[in-house]
N, C-alpha and C positions, 0 to 999 in steps of 0.2 A: 331289626334287619340287621344280619351280617355284610357287611360290606364287601364285594370280591377284591379277593386281594391283585392287585395289576403289577409285570414286569418294569420293575427301575432300572436293569440289568442292561436293557434291548439296546439301546440308544448307545448306551456306553460303550456297551459291545461294537457297534457299529462303527461307533465313532474311533474305538483305539483300530479297530479295522482297517479305517481308510484311513490313519493315523499312519498307520505300519506300512501300508503300497506305499503311501506317497513317500516314507523315509526309504521305502527298497526301490523304489521308481526314481529318486533325486540323486541315489548310488550308483544306479545303473547310468545313470546320466551322466554324474563321474570321471566313472572309470571309461565310460565312452569317449568321454573327450579328451581324457589323458592319455587313453590311445589312440585317439587321433592326430593327437599332437606332432608337427611335423618334426620339430625338435629329437621328442622320443624315438617316433619310427624312422628318425636318421641314426641316433646312437645305435639301434638295435640292428639296420638291414645294411647300413652304410659298410663298407668298407674301407678303414681311414687309409686313402691314397698317400704313396711317396713324395710326391710331390705338390706343387702347389696348386688351387684350385679357386675358383672365383669365390667373391667373398659370398656369406650367409644370406645375406640383405637379396642380392642379383640374382642368385641360386633360388631363394625364392619368389622371387618377383617372377622369374622367366618362369620357373612351374607351375606358378597358381594362375598364371596370363596363359597358359597354355603353348608359350612359345617352345619350349622343352618336347614338348608330346608333337606338336608338329615336327618339330627338327628332327624325333627319331624315327616318325615314319618317314619321312622325305630322304632320310640319310640311309635307313635301308632298303631302301627302291634305289636309288643310286648308285650304292656299292653291292645289291643284291645284282643288276643291270652290269656291271661294272665287271664283275665274275663270272657269269654267265657268257659274257663275249670271249672273255678269256678261255675259261675251261668246259663250257658248255655244258648240256647237261640238265640238271634242275639244281635250283641254288635258292637258298633259302637265307637270312641275314637278321639277325637282330643284335640293335645296337641297345644300352643304359645308357644315357647322356649324365653328364652333370648339369650341364649347361650349354645354351647357343655359343655363349663367348668361350666355353671351355672343349667344345668341337671344333670353333676355327682355327683352335690352339692346339687343336691335337689332343688334347686328353677326353679319354671316355673310360666311363666306370666299368665296362664289360662288353664282351662283342660274340656273341653266339653264331657260327658259320655250320652249315648244312651243305653238305655236296653229294649228288646222288649220280652215279653213270658220268664222272666227270673225263675229259678228254684230255688227261696232262701226260706232259711229254716224255716217253720214257718211262710211264707207268701206267699199267692195265688196276684201275682199280674201279669196284662199286659204287662204294659210299666212303666219305670222309667226312668226322663232325668235329670242329674246334670250337674252344671254347675256354676264353679266358680267365684265369682263376684269382691275377690281382688286375689293380687297372691298368688301361693302355696307356700310354705316352707317344704317339710316332711322329716324329719331326718331319714332315713332309716337303719343306720348304730349308734350302740351301741359303745359308747367311750367317754372318757374325762367329762364324770359326765352326760352325754345327755341319753335319753333313747329313745327308737324310737317313730313318730310317728309327729304329727303338732311342728315347731318348730317359729313359729309366729300366731297369730290368724287371722282365715278364714273363710269369708263367704260363703255358699253357698244355691244358689237357685236349688230347688227341684220340680219337678211335676212328678204325680204319677196317673195313670190311673189302676183302676179297671172295670170287668167286673161286672154286677150281679151275675153271679157265682162266681167271685172271691169273691166279699164281702157276700155272703151266706155264703160260705165256711172258710173264716176267721173268722164272727161273730159266727160262729159255732164251735169254737175249743174249745180244752179243755181250754186252757188259759181264753179266755174268758164268757164261761163257768162258768167254777171258778169263777171269777170276779163278776160275776151276782147271782151266790148260795152267793156271803160274801156280797150282799148287805141289810143292815138290818137299820131297823128306831125305837128308841121307842115309845112309844104311852102310851097316860096315860088312865089310870084303867090299863093298862097291868102288872102292879108292876117291876117287872125282867126280865119280857120275850119280847122278842124280833120278828118281823114279817120278814120271811127270804123270798126272792125269789128259785123259786125249779123247778127242769127241763125247765130249757130257752132254746127259739129256734126261732131265730130269722132269718128273711129275707127281702127284699125289695119288696114293691109294689107301684107303680103310685110316688115313690120317696121321700117314705116315708119309715120308719121300723117299721115290724109288729114283736111283741114280742109276743111269746104264754109260759106261766109259771104257775104256782101255786103257791099263797101264803100259807104260815101257820107261825103258828107259831114254832118258833125254835124248836126242839126236840121232834114234838106232832108226832101225825102216819100221814105219808106223803097222807094217802086215808082220812084226813080230811080235806085237805088245798082245798084253791078253785081255779079252773082254771079260768083264766083270759086271756084276748087279749087287748094289748094298741099298739096302731099307733099312730106313731108320726115323726113329720119331726125334725130332724137333724138341726139345726143351730150355727153358727159360734158366737162365744160370743168374742169378742176380737180379740185374736189372740193365745186364748193358751186353752178354750174351748170350748167344741162342749157339746149342752145342747139338752133337748130334748123339743119344743115346739108345740102347736096343738093338745096337746094329746087328745085321745078315748076312754076313758076304755069300754072293753065291760065283763062279766062275769056273770055268775047267783048267785042272792042273793048279788049282787049289787044295794042297792036301789034310791042312791043318785050319780050317776057317776061324778056330776061333783066337788062333795067334793072330790068325790075318786080322780080322775084325780089329782087336787091338790096335796093330798098326794099321788101318784104316782112321782110328779113333784118333791117332792124331795125325795123322794126313790131311784129313778135312774139318777137325776141331782148331778152332772155334767158327761155325758156318759163316757168324754174323760176329763183331764184334763195334757194341757202335762208341766205345770207349775211344778208339783209335780214329771216330769222325771227330769228337770235340774240337772246338775252334775255340777262340776267342770271344766271340761273339754269341755263340750258341751250342748248345749241346742238350740229347735227345739220351731217355731213358726210356725202357718197356715198363709197365706194371705186370701186366700179362698178356700172353700169347694161345690162343686156341687154333688147332687144328683139326677138322675134322670131312666127311666126305661133301660138307657146304664149302668146304672153304677154311678162311684163314679170317681170323678176327683180332685186334690185339689193343689196348689199351698200354697211351703214355704221358711224359709229360716232355714239351720240349722246353728248354727254360734259353728266352732270348736276353741280351746282354747290348747296354749301347756300341756303337764301333769304334773302337780305339782311334 
């Protein structure tokens, strides 16, 4: 009688498969543990602050005990309420902290602020987003020869959104009108006389600036001035200057619009020069600016430095 062959590899196969899956699970567990190690996560995510913060032990103790988490929640609520009281509108604040101890010292890992329809003095704006690109240290108490304010250089990303109504309201403000009236240009043949822009009115049409004004010799009767309309597209030049390009000048008595457009470029440009607003403790630069029928949107960087 012939004995039937019995499979002898099945147990070995099952054993090898079980051993292989066990090895895979062990590897996954090891990799997961390495990924979740606080020290390794901190090396990847955190930015090294330019100032001294609490010890690693103190920060770890406050983090894993929940103190840092609740401090962030309470700090966001208090900061949001304070900003809402000052600016109105909708306010969202998100702070990321090193620890409660560092927060008390004015040291913050990052700060994001979003304002919708804020009521800012002298500025009509639909939305403003502010985000720190570097850790923030704010000295909120005077003492030991220090003033209140930023205690370390801080770079802030700024995004602003203005509707067409916001832009027209801002451009027709007393400050802008006064600056446009002060634009002057020396011209050959006028001796000591200068031309100036009077009664400026500004609006946005098809993504371009529409300026209606009166050109006149300074000191002359305003009735003798020449009404003109200038249509131009604002363009960002570099990161600090906004200039008017594609100028189209319209007005009675202008016999050579092309030459007069060149004259208007010299008269009006630059429309904005942010470099002239630089101070020892702050400077602002634009990354891009977009103007269309809906309004104006722009991104920029604000550098804050400790006050001298």
